[in-house]
All heavy atoms as an XYZ file, in Angstrom:
931
protein
N     -21.941      9.523    -41.236
C     -20.977      8.690    -41.998
C     -19.719      9.467    -42.281
O     -19.756     10.695    -42.432
C     -21.563      8.204    -43.320
C     -22.507      7.037    -43.119
C     -21.747      5.754    -42.774
O     -20.530      5.686    -42.877
N     -22.498      4.736    -42.307
N     -18.629      8.722    -42.351
C     -17.328      9.323    -42.650
C     -16.783      8.776    -43.941
O     -16.874      7.511    -44.112
C     -16.307      9.130    -41.513
C     -14.941      9.634    -41.878
C     -16.797      9.774    -40.255
N     -16.273      9.569    -44.812
C     -15.684      9.095    -46.074
C     -14.219      9.442    -46.078
O     -13.835     10.528    -45.669
C     -16.377      9.702    -47.286
C     -17.864      9.345    -47.454
C     -18.780     10.165    -46.575
O     -18.573     11.346    -46.353
N     -19.785      9.505    -45.946
N     -13.407      8.545    -46.625
C     -11.971      8.784    -46.755
C     -11.648      8.745    -48.245
O     -12.006      7.780    -48.911
C     -11.161      7.703    -46.002
C     -11.443      7.537    -44.526
C     -10.519      6.505    -43.930
C     -11.302      8.854    -43.784
N     -10.963      9.763    -48.690
C     -10.597      9.839    -50.088
C      -9.089      9.897    -50.199
O      -8.463     10.882    -49.641
C     -11.208     11.042    -50.779
C     -10.765     11.148    -52.272
C     -12.757     10.974    -50.745
N      -8.496      8.889    -50.864
C      -6.999      8.863    -50.934
C      -6.567      9.339    -52.311
O      -7.277      9.167    -53.327
C      -6.603      7.413    -50.723
C      -6.945      6.829    -49.390
C      -6.813      5.362    -49.352
O      -6.483      4.776    -50.376
O      -7.028      4.767    -48.241
N      -5.376      9.796    -52.378
C      -4.775     10.189    -53.618
C      -3.222     10.176    -53.425
O      -2.721     10.145    -52.325
C      -5.186     11.592    -54.089
O      -4.862     12.576    -53.150
N      -2.552     10.167    -54.546
C      -1.064     10.314    -54.473
C      -0.267      9.064    -54.651
O       0.979      9.111    -54.535
N      -0.926      7.941    -54.945
C      -0.160      6.767    -55.268
C       0.402      6.827    -56.681
O       0.210      7.848    -57.327
N       1.033      5.731    -57.149
C       1.533      5.714    -58.505
C       2.734      4.867    -58.716
O       3.049      4.020    -57.857
N       3.340      5.018    -59.826
C       4.498      4.231    -60.225
C       5.739      5.134    -60.051
O       5.804      6.266    -60.521
C       4.394      3.834    -61.687
C       5.624      3.140    -62.323
C       5.855      1.785    -61.699
C       5.404      3.024    -63.820
N       6.755      4.648    -59.344
C       7.930      5.398    -59.115
C       9.147      4.436    -59.146
O       9.065      3.283    -58.727
C       7.917      6.158    -57.733
C       7.811      5.168    -56.601
C       9.004      7.134    -57.589
N      10.249      4.904    -59.641
C      11.475      4.085    -59.747
C      12.118      3.993    -58.354
O      11.872      4.763    -57.465
C      12.476      4.783    -60.680
C      11.990      4.817    -62.161
C      11.745      3.414    -62.675
O      12.586      2.539    -62.570
N      10.590      3.245    -63.291
N      12.830      2.849    -58.195
C      13.546      2.694    -56.893
C      14.359      3.919    -56.499
O      15.027      4.515    -57.382
C      14.411      1.485    -57.158
C      13.747      0.710    -58.217
C      13.075      1.769    -59.085
N      14.226      4.261    -55.211
C      14.966      5.464    -54.755
C      14.109      6.691    -54.842
O      14.495      7.738    -54.282
N      12.938      6.642    -55.496
C      12.125      7.749    -55.625
C      11.204      8.010    -54.442
O      11.327      7.340    -53.448
N      10.314      8.989    -54.601
C       9.414      9.381    -53.494
C       8.001      9.549    -53.976
O       7.754      9.860    -55.152
C       9.889     10.717    -52.896
O      11.214     10.691    -52.374
N       7.094      9.331    -53.053
C       5.697      9.602    -53.238
C       5.141     10.165    -51.945
O       5.653      9.905    -50.834
C       4.956      8.342    -53.627
C       5.053      7.823    -55.038
C       4.422      6.436    -55.158
C       4.508      8.711    -56.066
N       4.006     10.875    -52.063
C       3.371     11.370    -50.876
C       1.840     11.278    -51.004
O       1.097     12.194    -51.270
C       3.729     12.876    -50.710
C       3.282     13.469    -49.367
C       3.584     14.923    -49.273
N       3.285     15.510    -47.944
C       2.608     16.587    -47.731
N       2.097     17.252    -48.795
N       2.355     17.069    -46.549
N       1.373     10.049    -50.731
C      -0.106      9.897    -50.766
C      -0.769     10.649    -49.606
O      -0.142     10.880    -48.538
C      -0.307      8.363    -50.595
C       0.964      7.893    -50.022
C       2.033      8.803    -50.421
N      -1.984     11.002    -49.849
C      -2.766     11.711    -48.807
C      -4.162     11.054    -48.693
O      -4.593     10.325    -49.566
C      -2.934     13.192    -49.177
O      -3.687     13.351    -50.386
N      -4.783     11.300    -47.579
C      -6.084     10.747    -47.266
C      -6.909     11.836    -46.516
O      -6.509     12.207    -45.409
C      -5.932      9.505    -46.433
S      -7.499      8.768    -45.820
N      -7.949     12.224    -47.125
C      -8.811     13.255    -46.533
C     -10.122     12.643    -45.987
O     -10.799     11.938    -46.724
C      -9.127     14.345    -47.521
N     -10.423     12.981    -44.759
C     -11.663     12.449    -44.151
C     -12.754     13.568    -44.167
O     -12.429     14.734    -43.854
C     -11.406     12.036    -42.700
N     -13.932     13.216    -44.499
C     -15.009     14.107    -44.520
C     -16.306     13.452    -43.983
O     -16.364     12.207    -43.877
C     -15.279     14.641    -45.935
O     -15.628     13.581    -46.789
N     -17.255     14.275    -43.658
C     -18.491     13.740    -43.080
C     -18.647     14.150    -41.651
O     -18.060     15.121    -41.192
N     -19.479     13.397    -40.959
C     -19.761     13.717    -39.549
C     -18.649     13.123    -38.655
O     -18.675     11.964    -38.352
C     -21.134     13.165    -39.107
O     -22.128     13.612    -40.039
C     -21.465     13.595    -37.692
N     -17.746     13.994    -38.303
C     -16.608     13.552    -37.435
C     -16.699     14.298    -36.152
O     -16.613     15.538    -36.084
C     -15.300     13.903    -38.107
C     -15.173     13.141    -39.455
C     -14.097     13.433    -37.225
C     -13.981     13.569    -40.334
N     -16.827     13.550    -35.059
C     -16.889     14.155    -33.715
C     -15.506     14.541    -33.259
O     -15.221     15.703    -32.932
C     -17.593     13.224    -32.727
C     -17.896     13.869    -31.423
C     -18.877     14.797    -31.303
C     -17.153     13.468    -30.295
C     -19.183     15.373    -30.050
C     -17.434     14.068    -29.069
C     -18.442     15.022    -28.964
N     -14.587     13.578    -33.254
C     -13.204     13.825    -32.917
C     -12.396     12.667    -33.409
O     -12.673     11.536    -33.131
C     -12.976     14.020    -31.467
C     -11.579     14.412    -31.088
C     -11.524     14.902    -29.636
N     -11.730     13.862    -28.650
C     -10.844     13.031    -28.166
N      -9.615     13.128    -28.596
N     -11.179     12.105    -27.266
N     -11.310     12.917    -34.142
C     -10.415     11.893    -34.630
C      -9.467     11.464    -33.506
O      -8.864     12.279    -32.823
C      -9.615     12.382    -35.888
C     -10.610     12.529    -37.059
C      -8.503     11.420    -36.210
C      -9.918     13.050    -38.284
N      -9.297     10.159    -33.376
C      -8.410      9.616    -32.375
C      -7.066      9.309    -33.008
O      -6.001      9.796    -32.678
C      -9.003      8.343    -31.760
C     -10.384      8.643    -31.147
C      -8.079      7.730    -30.705
C     -11.174      7.397    -30.761
N      -7.107      8.416    -33.992
C      -5.899      8.020    -34.728
C      -6.098      8.087    -36.223
O      -7.243      7.984    -36.719
C      -5.559      6.505    -34.417
C      -5.160      6.301    -32.985
O      -4.676      7.235    -32.360
O      -5.392      5.178    -32.528
N      -4.987      8.257    -36.947
C      -5.008      8.180    -38.391
C      -3.788      7.368    -38.766
O      -2.754      7.408    -38.049
C      -4.921      9.564    -39.064
C      -6.083     10.502    -38.630
S      -6.010     12.117    -39.431
C      -6.866     11.732    -41.019
N      -3.852      6.666    -39.873
C      -2.735      5.854    -40.231
C      -2.848      5.225    -41.594
O      -3.818      5.450    -42.343
N      -1.841      4.415    -41.896
C      -1.703      3.736    -43.193
C      -1.369      2.269    -42.970
O      -0.526      1.978    -42.152
C      -0.647      4.416    -44.048
C      -0.953      5.784    -44.462
C      -0.691      6.932    -43.808
C      -1.611      6.169    -45.673
N      -1.111      7.999    -44.477
C      -1.701      7.590    -45.661
C      -2.186      5.519    -46.758
C      -2.316      8.284    -46.673
C      -2.746      6.226    -47.763
C      -2.814      7.573    -47.774
N      -2.073      1.438    -43.731
C      -1.676      0.017    -43.851
C      -1.394     -0.254    -45.326
O      -1.722      0.554    -46.185
C      -2.850     -0.869    -43.373
C      -3.014     -0.947    -41.851
C      -3.427      0.146    -41.055
C      -2.703     -2.123    -41.205
C      -3.493      0.046    -39.743
C      -2.750     -2.255    -39.823
C      -3.221     -1.170    -39.081
O      -3.317     -1.253    -37.740
N      -0.742     -1.425    -45.551
C      -0.537     -1.769    -46.937
C      -0.690     -3.327    -47.075
O      -0.514     -4.066    -46.139
C       0.854     -1.365    -47.396
C       1.988     -2.086    -46.723
C       3.348     -1.483    -47.212
N       4.467     -2.192    -46.603
C       5.739     -1.764    -46.725
N       6.019     -0.696    -47.493
N       6.718     -2.432    -46.153
N      -1.030     -3.697    -48.299
C      -1.125     -5.132    -48.592
C      -0.550     -5.353    -49.969
O      -1.000     -4.846    -50.954
C      -2.599     -5.551    -48.545
C      -2.771     -7.088    -48.667
C      -4.166     -7.561    -48.313
O      -5.143     -6.749    -48.307
N      -4.299     -8.860    -48.022
N       0.474     -6.231    -49.951
C       1.138     -6.627    -51.179
C       0.474     -7.935    -51.672
O      -0.161     -8.651    -50.896
C       2.598     -6.881    -50.988
N       0.546     -8.193    -53.014
C      -0.103     -9.404    -53.546
C       0.378    -10.664    -52.800
O       1.581    -10.861    -52.620
C       0.380     -9.450    -54.978
C       0.609     -8.036    -55.272
C       1.169     -7.405    -54.033
N      -0.532    -11.476    -52.314
C      -0.223    -12.716    -51.707
C       0.248    -12.588    -50.232
O       0.626    -13.586    -49.599
N       0.146    -11.359    -49.730
C       0.602    -11.135    -48.342
C      -0.540    -10.573    -47.492
O      -1.494    -10.010    -48.040
C       1.811    -10.262    -48.328
C       3.040    -10.806    -48.982
C       4.242     -9.871    -48.759
C       5.489    -10.485    -49.383
N       6.698     -9.604    -49.172
N      -0.366    -10.710    -46.212
C      -1.342    -10.129    -45.277
C      -1.129     -8.611    -45.187
O      -0.040     -8.066    -45.418
C      -1.166    -10.749    -43.860
C      -1.659    -12.179    -43.798
C      -1.707    -12.684    -42.387
O      -0.931    -12.261    -41.538
N      -2.605    -13.614    -42.100
N      -2.244     -7.933    -44.844
C      -2.156     -6.464    -44.630
C      -1.298     -6.251    -43.403
O      -1.350     -6.908    -42.433
C      -3.554     -5.918    -44.395
C      -3.654     -4.393    -44.322
C      -5.010     -3.872    -44.227
N      -5.784     -4.367    -43.111
C      -7.032     -4.143    -42.894
N      -7.741     -3.480    -43.778
N      -7.620     -4.622    -41.797
N      -0.420     -5.198    -43.562
C       0.460     -4.823    -42.471
C       0.400     -3.343    -42.203
O       0.160     -2.529    -43.057
C       1.918     -5.208    -42.788
C       2.521     -4.539    -43.988
C       3.967     -4.834    -44.228
O       4.595     -5.490    -43.332
O       4.526     -4.386    -45.217
N       0.638     -3.030    -40.962
C       0.691     -1.623    -40.509
C       1.924     -0.979    -41.127
O       3.058     -1.565    -41.117
C       0.719     -1.535    -39.012
C       0.829     -0.160    -38.346
C       0.041     -0.140    -37.063
C       2.222      0.267    -38.145
N       1.745      0.232    -41.648
C       2.855      1.006    -42.156
C       3.225      2.105    -41.110
O       4.358      2.211    -40.652
C       2.549      1.678    -43.495
C       3.690      2.526    -43.961
C       2.222      0.592    -44.523
N       2.197      2.908    -40.751
C       2.489      4.011    -39.808
C       1.189      4.469    -39.265
O       0.173      4.463    -39.908
C       3.209      5.159    -40.562
N       1.240      4.949    -37.987
C       0.102      5.551    -37.338
C       0.503      6.819    -36.611
O       1.656      6.994    -36.245
C      -0.603      4.611    -36.331
O       0.321      4.254    -35.310
C      -1.096      3.353    -37.007
N      -0.517      7.675    -36.376
C      -0.269      8.937    -35.744
C      -1.490      9.239    -34.940
O      -2.606      9.358    -35.488
C      -0.053     10.046    -36.782
C       0.118     11.504    -36.280
C       1.264     11.637    -35.330
C       0.258     12.444    -37.470
N      -1.333      9.390    -33.582
C      -2.497      9.633    -32.775
C      -2.718     11.086    -32.455
O      -1.895     11.965    -32.896
C      -2.450      8.790    -31.481
C      -1.384      9.202    -30.522
O      -0.856     10.294    -30.652
N      -1.026      8.313    -29.609
N      -3.748     11.402    -31.774
C      -4.091     12.819    -31.489
C      -3.041     13.484    -30.592
O      -2.988     14.721    -30.587
C      -5.464     12.940    -30.838
O      -5.472     12.141    -29.655
N      -2.251     12.696    -29.895
C      -1.149     13.250    -29.099
C       0.187     13.381    -29.874
O       1.235     13.639    -29.278
N       0.102     13.153    -31.193
C       1.257     13.304    -32.083
C       2.264     12.154    -31.916
O       3.390     12.227    -32.433
C       1.904     14.656    -31.934
C       1.044     15.794    -32.159
N       0.509     16.153    -33.367
C       0.473     16.640    -31.246
C      -0.283     17.204    -33.219
N      -0.329     17.522    -31.959
N       1.875     11.113    -31.248
C       2.779      9.965    -31.128
C       2.658      9.135    -32.455
O       1.570      8.906    -32.980
C       2.385      9.058    -29.983
N       3.819      8.701    -32.943
C       3.898      7.926    -34.196
C       4.362      6.510    -33.893
O       5.023      6.268    -32.918
C       4.831      8.583    -35.196
O       6.126      8.702    -34.623
C       4.336      9.953    -35.545
N       3.945      5.652    -34.848
C       4.430      4.299    -34.786
C       4.676      3.832    -36.281
O       3.838      4.089    -37.134
C       3.318      3.382    -34.164
C       3.764      1.940    -34.056
O       4.930      1.622    -33.785
N       2.817      1.028    -34.231
N       5.810      3.225    -36.478
C       6.197      2.838    -37.845
C       6.606      1.397    -37.861
O       7.128      0.816    -36.941
C       7.387      3.641    -38.350
C       7.125      5.119    -38.538
C       7.456      6.040    -37.574
C       6.632      5.560    -39.755
C       7.221      7.418    -37.758
C       6.392      6.935    -39.941
C       6.692      7.790    -38.949
O       6.500      9.170    -39.178
N       6.297      0.711    -39.004
C       6.812     -0.601    -39.237
C       8.347     -0.479    -39.338
O       8.889      0.456    -39.864
C       6.215     -1.153    -40.498
N       9.009     -1.518    -38.865
C      10.490     -1.506    -38.898
C      11.018     -1.310    -40.346
O      12.022     -0.671    -40.540
C      11.055     -2.776    -38.296
C      10.880     -2.817    -36.785
O      10.684     -1.803    -36.157
O      11.009     -3.944    -36.228
N      10.283     -1.888    -41.275
C      10.717     -1.863    -42.650
C      10.743     -0.486    -43.300
O      11.349     -0.284    -44.352
C       9.885     -2.806    -43.501
O       8.501     -2.449    -43.435
N       9.979      0.479    -42.689
C       9.868      1.824    -43.302
C      10.514      2.914    -42.381
O      10.586      4.073    -42.825
C       8.414      2.189    -43.603
C       7.746      1.088    -44.426
C       7.671      2.429    -42.274
N      10.955      2.549    -41.230
C      11.589      3.544    -40.346
C      12.736      4.212    -40.996
O      13.583      3.550    -41.602
C      12.021      2.904    -39.041
C      10.887      2.543    -38.090
C      11.418      1.916    -36.805
C      10.260      1.575    -35.860
N      10.725      0.868    -34.638
N      12.783      5.532    -40.862
C      13.870      6.325    -41.474
C      13.582      6.662    -42.955
O      14.337      7.495    -43.519
N      12.606      6.069    -43.543
C      12.261      6.370    -44.968
C      10.879      7.004    -45.112
O      10.714      7.834    -45.968
C      12.299      5.065    -45.786
C      13.642      4.386    -45.799
C      13.706      3.239    -46.798
N      12.728      2.180    -46.455
C      11.770      1.779    -47.293
N      11.630      2.314    -48.496
N      10.935      0.815    -46.928
N       9.951      6.613    -44.287
C       8.585      7.139    -44.391
C       8.284      8.015    -43.166
O       8.812      7.824    -42.061
C       7.564      5.986    -44.306
C       7.580      5.092    -45.536
C       8.505      5.182    -46.479
C       6.546      4.177    -45.725
C       8.518      4.332    -47.626
C       6.459      3.325    -46.793
C       7.488      3.425    -47.771
N       7.461      9.077    -43.426
C       7.069      9.947    -42.385
C       5.567     10.209    -42.471
O       5.120     10.576    -43.540
C       7.782     11.316    -42.507
O       9.215     11.094    -42.421
C       7.376     12.243    -41.305
N       4.836     10.008    -41.404
C       3.469     10.267    -41.370
C       3.197     11.617    -40.732
O       3.879     11.989    -39.771
C       2.676      9.138    -40.597
C       1.208      9.321    -40.770
C       3.126      9.066    -39.155
C       0.403      8.101    -40.218
N       2.218     12.333    -41.286
C       1.861     13.630    -40.750
C       0.382     13.855    -40.931
O      -0.285     13.123    -41.707
C       2.669     14.749    -41.333
O       2.417     14.845    -42.725
N      -0.192     14.843    -40.256
C      -1.601     15.088    -40.432
C      -1.846     16.638    -40.315
O      -1.083     17.354    -39.656
C      -2.440     14.368    -39.366
C      -2.122     14.732    -37.969
C      -2.741     13.746    -36.964
N      -4.137     14.015    -36.674
C      -4.855     13.329    -35.820
N      -4.343     12.296    -35.217
N      -6.144     13.730    -35.516
N      -2.860     17.018    -41.047
C      -3.343     18.424    -41.008
C      -4.698     18.336    -40.283
O      -5.703     17.943    -40.933
C      -3.448     18.992    -42.396
C      -3.821     20.451    -42.404
O      -4.578     20.890    -41.498
O      -3.474     21.158    -43.397
N      -4.797     18.732    -39.050
C      -6.002     18.595    -38.286
C      -7.130     19.500    -38.890
O      -8.259     19.105    -38.833
C      -5.771     18.931    -36.880
C      -4.972     17.886    -36.139
O      -5.018     16.732    -36.437
N      -4.148     18.324    -35.225
N      -6.779     20.663    -39.384
C      -7.761     21.568    -39.929
C      -8.458     20.965    -41.136
O      -9.590     21.282    -41.414
C      -7.138     22.890    -40.276
N      -7.730     20.142    -41.935
C      -8.234     19.489    -43.087
C      -8.652     18.081    -42.915
O      -9.123     17.404    -43.810
C      -7.197     19.601    -44.204
C      -6.857     21.049    -44.629
C      -5.876     21.033    -45.765
C      -5.498     22.429    -46.188
N      -4.501     22.415    -47.307
N      -8.468     17.524    -41.661
C      -8.738     16.144    -41.384
C      -8.041     15.207    -42.438
O      -8.634     14.340    -42.964
C     -10.243     15.868    -41.403
C     -10.896     16.329    -40.101
O     -10.267     16.479    -39.100
N     -12.159     16.671    -40.224
N      -6.817     15.540    -42.684
C      -6.084     14.871    -43.726
C      -4.752     14.291    -43.132
O      -4.088     14.915    -42.366
C      -5.741     15.831    -44.856
O      -6.954     16.293    -45.455
C      -4.905     15.131    -45.981
N      -4.465     13.089    -43.546
C      -3.209     12.417    -43.161
C      -2.376     12.196    -44.414
O      -2.897     11.905    -45.470
C      -3.493     11.089    -42.397
C      -4.224     10.073    -43.296
C      -2.187     10.495    -41.875
N      -1.070     12.368    -44.274
C      -0.111     12.234    -45.370
C       0.933     11.152    -45.019
O       1.156     10.886    -43.822
C       0.594     13.536    -45.592
C      -0.258     14.728    -45.870
C      -0.650     15.548    -44.802
C      -0.697     15.010    -47.172
C      -1.469     16.633    -45.073
C      -1.473     16.125    -47.384
C      -1.925     16.893    -46.326
O      -2.750     17.956    -46.540
N       1.478     10.549    -46.046
C       2.555      9.586    -45.843
C       3.665      9.946    -46.851
O       3.532      9.653    -48.022
C       2.106      8.148    -46.083
C       3.080      7.065    -45.711
C       3.431      7.050    -44.254
C       2.615      5.706    -46.176
N       4.694     10.610    -46.302
C       5.885     10.867    -47.167
C       6.725      9.652    -47.239
O       7.244      9.165    -46.241
C       6.647     12.048    -46.549
C       7.880     12.414    -47.350
C       7.543     13.013    -48.723
O       6.709     13.902    -48.836
N       8.204     12.498    -49.752
N       6.850      9.137    -48.445
C       7.624      7.907    -48.683
C       8.836      8.241    -49.495
O       8.740      8.637    -50.669
C       6.740      6.861    -49.371
C       5.449      6.592    -48.678
S       4.528      5.180    -49.348
C       4.179      5.754    -50.983
N      10.005      8.100    -48.903
C      11.255      8.335    -49.590
C      12.069      7.044    -49.721
O      11.803      6.056    -49.023
C      12.108      9.337    -48.790
C      11.439     10.715    -48.674
O      10.667     11.141    -49.580
N      11.639     11.383    -47.536
N      13.062      7.111    -50.630
C      13.962      5.894    -50.820
C      13.135      4.668    -51.044
O      13.379      3.591    -50.476
C      14.883      5.731    -49.673
O      15.660      6.928    -49.436
N      12.137      4.758    -51.931
C      11.225      3.618    -52.143
C      11.955      2.431    -52.781
O      12.908      2.585    -53.563
C      10.072      4.064    -53.039
C       9.010      4.836    -52.258
C       8.139      5.639    -53.223
C       8.155      3.936    -51.438
N      11.511      1.240    -52.349
C      12.141      0.016    -52.793
C      11.049     -0.859    -53.446
O       9.845     -0.696    -53.205
C      12.666     -0.769    -51.573
C      13.643      0.021    -50.737
C      14.055     -0.787    -49.476
C      15.023      0.005    -48.619
N      15.394     -0.825    -47.421
N      11.463     -1.838    -54.281
C      10.469     -2.729    -54.872
C       9.551     -3.396    -53.854
O       8.404     -3.606    -54.116
C      11.356     -3.693    -55.657
C      12.572     -2.922    -55.990
C      12.825     -2.019    -54.830
N      10.141     -3.715    -52.697
C       9.299     -4.410    -51.653
C       8.298     -3.504    -51.030
O       7.427     -3.941    -50.218
C      10.205     -5.051    -50.585
C      11.231     -4.049    -49.971
C      12.631     -4.206    -50.650
O      12.646     -4.333    -51.928
O      13.639     -4.183    -49.916
N       8.297     -2.217    -51.360
C       7.264     -1.320    -50.904
C       5.989     -1.360    -51.779
O       4.987     -0.756    -51.446
C       7.748      0.132    -50.880
C       8.863      0.364    -49.833
O       8.664     -0.165    -48.688
O       9.829      1.057    -50.144
N       6.105     -2.078    -52.888
C       4.919     -2.193    -53.794
C       3.795     -2.855    -53.077
O       3.870     -3.927    -52.487
C       5.332     -3.018    -55.013
O       6.335     -2.302    -55.776
C       4.135     -3.310    -55.927
N       2.643     -2.154    -53.075
C       1.474     -2.667    -52.409
C       0.305     -1.695    -52.632
O       0.521     -0.586    -53.159
C       1.722     -2.775    -50.864
N      -0.855     -2.100    -52.204
C      -2.024     -1.197    -52.081
C      -1.974     -0.526    -50.741
O      -1.989     -1.277    -49.710
C      -3.363     -1.926    -52.296
C      -4.547     -0.930    -52.112
C      -3.429     -2.446    -53.702
N      -1.890      0.743    -50.655
C      -1.859      1.425    -49.380
C      -3.212      1.968    -49.042
O      -3.837      2.698    -49.876
C      -0.846      2.579    -49.495
C       0.586      2.157    -49.475
C       1.137      1.439    -50.539
C       1.389      2.363    -48.337
C       2.438      1.004    -50.533
C       2.702      1.954    -48.321
C       3.226      1.243    -49.383
O       4.510      0.803    -49.376
N      -3.719      1.687    -47.836
C      -5.000      2.094    -47.413
C      -4.858      2.923    -46.125
O      -4.134      2.532    -45.247
C      -5.924      0.872    -47.111
O      -6.100      0.093    -48.266
N      -5.589      4.029    -46.105
C      -5.549      4.855    -44.917
C      -6.747      4.447    -43.996
O      -7.732      3.860    -44.459
C      -5.658      6.351    -45.186
S      -7.265      6.875    -45.851
N      -6.613      4.749    -42.735
C      -7.682      4.469    -41.817
C      -7.783      5.637    -40.808
O      -6.808      6.289    -40.544
C      -7.551      3.115    -41.087
C      -6.834      3.237    -39.762
C      -7.497      3.272    -38.571
C      -5.421      3.341    -39.691
C      -6.895      3.313    -37.358
C      -4.774      3.434    -38.489
C      -5.487      3.452    -37.297
O      -4.850      3.541    -36.120
N      -8.934      5.805    -40.327
C      -9.211      6.840    -39.335
C     -10.072      6.204    -38.235
O     -11.035      5.503    -38.536
C      -9.981      8.006    -39.881
C     -10.462      8.956    -38.799
C      -9.118      8.797    -40.897
N      -9.597      6.366    -36.977
C     -10.446      5.983    -35.831
C     -10.935      7.276    -35.214
O     -10.194      8.164    -34.866
C      -9.583      5.218    -34.827
C     -10.327      4.855    -33.556
C      -9.569      3.840    -32.697
N      -9.532      2.545    -33.419
C      -8.843      1.468    -33.013
N      -8.131      1.555    -31.871
N      -8.890      0.362    -33.685
N     -12.258      7.319    -35.133
C     -12.859      8.595    -34.723
C     -14.027      8.314    -33.780
O     -14.755      7.337    -33.931
C     -13.355      9.437    -35.868
N     -14.209      9.241    -32.825
C     -15.386      9.199    -31.973
C     -16.579      9.627    -32.785
O     -16.536     10.612    -33.601
C     -15.274     10.149    -30.744
C     -14.467      9.545    -29.609
C     -13.149     10.048    -29.340
C     -14.933      8.535    -28.814
C     -12.415      9.526    -28.309
C     -14.203      8.065    -27.821
C     -12.960      8.556    -27.554
O     -12.240      7.990    -26.536
N     -17.711      8.908    -32.640
C     -19.002      9.306    -33.257
C     -19.864     10.074    -32.350
O     -20.774     10.753    -32.797
C     -19.719      8.042    -33.757
O     -19.925      7.181    -32.624
C     -18.888      7.322    -34.823
N     -19.576     10.002    -31.084
C     -20.241     10.846    -30.091
C     -19.250     10.913    -28.893
O     -18.048     10.629    -29.029
C     -21.593     10.304    -29.670
C     -21.586      8.867    -29.233
O     -20.566      8.438    -28.586
O     -22.484      8.122    -29.597
N     -19.744     11.176    -27.739
C     -18.852     11.316    -26.554
C     -18.252     10.004    -26.070
O     -17.223     10.015    -25.397
C     -19.563     12.016    -25.404
C     -19.700     13.500    -25.580
C     -20.877     14.062    -25.993
C     -18.666     14.378    -25.357
C     -21.050     15.420    -26.140
C     -18.727     15.718    -25.507
C     -19.941     16.287    -25.905
O     -20.099     17.561    -26.137
N     -18.851      8.911    -26.451
C     -18.390      7.639    -25.897
C     -18.091      6.553    -26.929
O     -17.342      5.625    -26.605
C     -19.399      7.056    -24.898
O     -20.683      6.889    -25.566
C     -19.611      7.972    -23.675
N     -18.607      6.667    -28.116
C     -18.515      5.590    -29.113
C     -17.516      5.969    -30.191
O     -17.501      7.158    -30.678
C     -19.846      5.241    -29.688
C     -20.828      4.758    -28.674
O     -20.595      3.738    -28.046
N     -21.924      5.481    -28.498
N     -16.723      5.021    -30.668
C     -15.778      5.280    -31.764
C     -15.926      4.163    -32.830
O     -16.506      3.132    -32.584
C     -14.343      5.342    -31.273
C     -13.892      4.146    -30.508
C     -13.910      3.945    -29.168
C     -13.311      2.914    -31.030
N     -13.414      2.729    -28.803
C     -13.071      2.084    -29.951
C     -13.020      2.517    -32.356
C     -12.471      0.819    -30.117
C     -12.443      1.256    -32.546
C     -12.194      0.447    -31.441
N     -15.382      4.514    -33.998
C     -15.482      3.614    -35.127
C     -14.228      3.753    -35.975
O     -13.691      4.857    -36.089
C     -16.772      3.930    -35.896
C     -17.032      2.916    -37.040
C     -18.449      3.067    -37.559
O     -19.311      3.694    -37.012
N     -18.641      2.534    -38.769
N     -13.847      2.678    -36.692
C     -12.792      2.738    -37.667
C     -13.382      2.904    -39.072
O     -14.372      2.287    -39.411
C     -11.955      1.465    -37.586
C     -11.088      1.373    -36.396
O     -10.872      2.399    -35.734
O     -10.595      0.261    -36.066
N     -12.689      3.697    -39.853
C     -13.093      3.943    -41.249
C     -11.859      3.687    -42.134
O     -10.708      3.924    -41.742
C     -13.623      5.396    -41.454
C     -14.725      5.758    -40.563
C     -14.478      6.381    -39.319
C     -16.064      5.517    -40.940
C     -15.529      6.704    -38.498
C     -17.109      5.872    -40.129
C     -16.849      6.473    -38.908
O     -17.923      6.812    -38.083
N     -12.125      3.148    -43.323
C     -11.054      2.787    -44.217
C     -11.230      3.481    -45.618
O     -12.375      3.589    -46.078
C     -11.028      1.276    -44.402
C     -10.588      0.543    -43.166
C     -11.334      0.119    -42.142
C      -9.210      0.276    -42.825
N     -10.562     -0.468    -41.149
C      -9.222     -0.425    -41.586
C      -7.985      0.410    -43.518
C      -8.101     -0.856    -40.997
C      -6.811     -0.016    -42.878
C      -6.887     -0.672    -41.644
N     -10.118      3.815    -46.163
C     -10.135      4.325    -47.530
C     -10.177      3.208    -48.514
O     -10.037      2.015    -48.185
N     -10.334      3.569    -49.827
C     -10.498      2.561    -50.829
C      -9.139      1.949    -51.287
O      -9.096      0.938    -51.955
C     -11.153      3.176    -52.073
C     -10.287      4.019    -52.983
C     -10.035      5.433    -52.442
O     -10.459      5.806    -51.344
N      -9.298      6.261    -53.204
N      -8.011      2.611    -50.902
C      -6.718      2.093    -51.249
C      -6.138      2.783    -52.444
O      -6.873      3.135    -53.372
N      -4.857      2.964    -52.424
C      -4.161      3.527    -53.575
C      -2.883      2.689    -53.897
O      -2.169      2.298    -52.989
C      -3.763      5.028    -53.286
O      -3.195      5.624    -54.462
C      -2.759      5.174    -52.146
N      -2.720      2.418    -55.156
C      -1.613      1.552    -55.554
C      -0.314      2.247    -55.615
O      -0.213      3.339    -56.195
C      -1.946      0.903    -56.940
C      -0.846     -0.017    -57.487
C      -0.727     -1.286    -56.729
O      -1.692     -1.966    -56.404
N       0.522     -1.726    -56.385
N       0.707      1.693    -55.019
C       2.072      2.135    -55.087
C       2.900      1.057    -55.742
O       2.875     -0.110    -55.210
C       2.601      2.535    -53.693
C       4.118      2.815    -53.810
C       1.872      3.716    -53.147
N       3.562      1.354    -56.828
C       4.364      0.354    -57.545
C       5.764      0.876    -57.720
O       6.005      1.953    -58.212
C       3.755      0.078    -58.920
O       2.407     -0.419    -58.715
C       4.574     -1.025    -59.651
N       6.703      0.047    -57.255
C       8.140      0.327    -57.380
C       8.766     -0.827    -58.122
O       8.984     -1.908    -57.582
C       8.819      0.569    -56.035
C      10.254      1.027    -56.204
C       8.053      1.537    -55.151
N       9.012     -0.703    -59.385
C       9.538     -1.845    -60.168
C      10.915     -2.194    -59.815
O      11.724     -1.393    -59.343
C       9.493     -1.323    -61.652
C       9.553      0.164    -61.483
C       8.902      0.507    -60.243
N      11.264     -3.485    -59.935
C      12.613     -3.967    -59.616
C      13.470     -3.867    -60.794
O      13.092     -3.618    -61.903
C      12.544     -5.402    -59.102
O      11.882     -6.228    -60.062
């Protein structure tokens, strides 16, 4: 089993910054992708950013230029540096990890979510 533990959310004023992190632990054969999704009240979950094992990144248009995803492979941890935060960034941010469980099978794992609030 793989567990994801998130931290680093919170309340920040518009224009401020946060850097949530997500640490994966447990039986990990090899991580394929790591990333972040978010869900605001009354809205569908949306992709924020992903980072694969080849260091390729993908960002939602709404966060490009403001958010940066990175990972520490030695710690199996993914970070999301969020700058110039806006009220519309308010959401529960959840990390995910796609990892091989053996040589051929993979599985997605999700964190419990961390609240980010940017008041208007």
